[in-house]
N, C-alpha and C positions, 0 to 999 in steps of 0.2 A: 808697847804700842796700843793705843786705844782704838778699838774696832767696834763699829755699830753693826749688829746683825738684825736686819729687818726680816720679820717672819720667824722669830726665834723659837716659837712654840710648835712649828711644823716638823714634819719628818726630817727633811734635810736641814732645816734651820737648827734643830737640836744637835744634829751631828756636827754641823759647822761650828756652832757655839762651843761644844765640848772640845773639839780639836783645837780651837784657838785658845781657850782657857788652858788646856793642857800644854800648850806651847808658850805659856807665860804672858799672854796678851791680856790687857784690861778690856773686857768685853761688856758691852751694853746690849742686851737682848730686848728687842722691841716687838710687841705683838698686841693684838686687840685684847687678849686675855691676860697679858703680862705673865703667862706661864712660860716655863723653860725647863730644861732638863735639870736633874739633881746637880750635875757637875757645874752647869752654868750658874745655878742659884748659889752654889757654894763658892765659886771662884769669880763671879762677875756680878753685874747688876741687871735689873730688868726695868722696863718702862712700859706702860700701857698707852697705846695710841692706835686709832683707826687710820691706817695709812692711805685709805682711799679718800677720806674726807679731811685729812690733816691740812692745816694751813701752812703757808711758807714759814711763818714764825715758829710753828711747832717743829717743823723739820729742821730749821736752823738751830733751834735749841737742842734737839737730839744729837745733832752732828757737831756741836761746838766742842772743840778740843780733840776731835778724832783725827786719825791719820788715814783711815780706810773705812769703807762700809760695804756690806754684802747684802744683796737683795735676793731673798729666798722665798718670796711668795708670789702668788698669782693663781688664777683658776686652772684647774687640771683639764687637759684636753678630753678626758673621758666623762666629765661631769656635765649634765644638762644645765643650760644657763637661760636666764630670761631673754626672750626675743625682743628686738632683733639682736642676734648673737654678736654681730660685728660691733654694734654700739656698746653692748655690755662688756665685751673684751677691751674695747678702748677705754671705758670708764674704770674697769677693775684692774687691768693689767698695764696698758700702755701709758696712760696719763700719770698714774701714781709713780711709775718707775722714772718717767722723764722728769717729773717734778723733784723727785728725790735726787736724781743725778744733777739737776741744776743746783739744788741745795748743797750737794757735795762740792760742786765747783765754788760756790759762794763761800763755803766754810774752809776752803783751801786744802781739801783732802788730796792725798796723792793717788788713791786708787778707789774705784767704785766697781764692784764685781757683781754681775748679774747671773743667776742660775737660769739659763735659758733652755732651749729644746733642740734635740738633734734633728728635728724636722727642718730647722733652718739650715743645717748642714746639707741635707739632701736637696733642699731647694737650690742651694748654691752650687752643688755638684752636678745636679741634673735639671737645669732650667727648663728643658723641654717637658718635664713632668708637670710644670705649672702648679706645684703644690699650693703656693700661696693664693693663686687665683681660684682654686677649687675648695679650699678649706679656710674658714675664717680664723681658726686658732693659729694656723701657720702664718697667715698674713699678719695677725696681731703680734706674734713673736718677732717677725721681721721689723714691724713698726716700732716695737719696744726697743730693739737694739739700735735701729737707726735714729730714733728720737733721743735716746740716752746719749749716744755718741755725739749728736749735734749739740745737746745741752751741756755736755762736759767733755770737750775735745781733749784727747790724750789721757783721760782718766779711766775710761770704761774698758773692762774686760768682760766677755761673755763666755761662760762655760756651757757648751751646747750638750745637754745631758740626755742619754738614752734611757733604757729601762734601768731602774735602780733596785737593788736587793740588799738585804742585810737587816739585822735587828738594831733598832734604835730605842734606847731606854725611854719608856713612857709613851711611845708612839705605836698605834695599831697600824700595821701595814695596809696600804690601799689595795694591795693584791688580794686581801682576804675576800671581799665581796665580789671582786671582778673576775678572779681566776680560781682561787682555792675552793670557795664554797660550791661553785658549779661542778668542779671536778670531784669534790668530796661527795656530793649528793647524787651524782649521776652514776648509773651502773656501767656506763661506757664513757671513756674520755674522747674528746674531739680536739683537733688542733689544725689550724690553717697551715698552708704550705710554706709560709715565709719564716722569717726570723729577725732577730734584732741584735744590735750591739748592746752591751750591758756593762754596768759598773756597780760597785757597792757604795753605800752611803759614806763609808770611811774613805773611799777613793775620792769622792766629791769633796769631802772635807779637807783632804790633803791637797787637792788641786787648788781649792780656795786659798789655803794657807800659802801655797807657792806664789800665787799672784799677790796676795796681801803683803807678803814679806819681800816682794820685789825680785823673786827668783825667775819670774817670767814677765815680759813686758806686756803692756796693754794690747789686747787683740781678741780675736774670736777663736775659741779653742774647742773643737769637737772632743768629747770624752768617750772612751771605750777601752776596757781592759780585756774584754773577751767578746765573742759572738755566740749566740745560742739560737737554735731553731725552736719554733713553737712546739714542735713535737717532742724534742728533748726536754723542754721546760715542763711540759705536761707530765712526762714520765718521772721527772725528778720530784714534782709536787706529789703525785700519786704514791711514789715510793716512800716519801717522808710521812705521808698520811697513813701508811700501813696498807695501801691498796695497790701494791705493785703488780698484782695479777690482772688488773683491769686493762683491757686493750685501749689503745689510743688510735682512733680512726681519723682519716683525712676529713677536714671540714671544707667543702668546696666554696669557692669564692661567691658563687651564686647564692648559697645559703647564708653566708655572712651578709651579703648585700640585702637579702630579703629580711633578715633579722634587724639590720640597721634601719632599713626603711620603715619597718613596722614600729620600732622604737621611736623613730622620728615622728611618725604620725601621732603617737600617743603624746609625745612631748609638745607637739604643735597644739593639740587640744588643750593643753595646760599652759599655753603661752610661753613655751620654752623651746630650746633648740640645742643642737650640738655644735661644738667647735670643729668637728670633723664631719664633712658632708657624707651622709650615709650612702649616697649614690656612688661615691668614689672610694670610700674607705677600704673596701676589700682590695681593689686593684692597686691603690696608691700605697697602702700600708701593710695589711695583714698577709697579702699574697707575695709581697716582695721580701727579699733578703736585705734588710736595712742594716748591713754589716759595715764595719769600719776596720781599718788596719790598726790593731792595738799598738804596735810599735810606733807608728806615726803619731797616734793620739797621746801616748804616754810620755814620750821623750821630752817634749817641751815643759812638762809640768812635774817631772821627777817621779812619775808613777811607773809601775812595772806591770807588763801584761801578766795576767793570771787567770786561772779557772774561776768562773762565777758559780760553780755548782755548790760549793759549801755555803755560799751566801744565800743561794736560793733555799737550801734546806734550813738555814737559820731563820729566814723570813717566814717559812711555814711554821716553825716552832714558835716564833714570836707571835704569830697570829692565833695560836691555840695553846696558850700557857697552861690551861687546865688539863689538856691532854698530856703535856710534858710532865705535869705533876702526877698524873695517874700512872704514867710509865715509870716514874721514879719509885712509886709505891709498889707497883706490880709490873716488873719488866716484861712479863709474858703477855701482858694485855695489849690488844691491838690499839 
């Protein structure tokens, strides 16, 4: 089967491309840089295209002869974006996905898979939280799904993805600057009171394959093989960094809010903003247990509930390959 992977040079795009190649599919990996993993370069083909500005004719050409496509790109909720943020997310996330879904319908594809966000899951499960009304990123994720489903009825599946861990060849984990470095540099660790559902990159790739190969019908699928508290996550990271003796203290929601508001003020001075509103991010996200039932999430996609801890440790090692090399030379070195 010919499968087009949009965003093949990214963290999850690489994992998806490798899995599909390993399962014997003819994979075309598309990205702005035309980079891909070693496995995809060896077993598939790549193409260079800016999918934000691509014309309908370019999308049609990329999808010609394909049976399925996977959309693996879009701005991250943690990254500052040009203001107004809602308009930027519409331009970079919603409209490109909708246009690609419409192209998939024109090309006669059987399946169009979107890697989405578990924030959409919780918006659906808890409408009283009004997550989409308070956070532009979550509103954009909902608009992405609804727009793609309208553009390609019956073709679209959305995998609603939580925290992702695991080493992916050639990709630097996004967790390094966001979590690992602050914990590594601070004499004391801090962790909010909440927690998150989690998966590995390999789990996401296997779930994509299940949908691409028709093992699961079109639909919206929350993913989660395990749940982890932020406190446990901090302890695992510190332990893998050789700093297991450092305490992990509670991080009050008020402190999170103050930090988010301060960062937001700096972003505004630079003409940028966040997809998650700093006024509400503590109460809506970091102080909540955004947990899912692994059995319910795994069963439709052929996954198995499993501990995420080894994947967290592997992500830390992937973020610091030079440290791993030092340990191999001198196992007694921290």
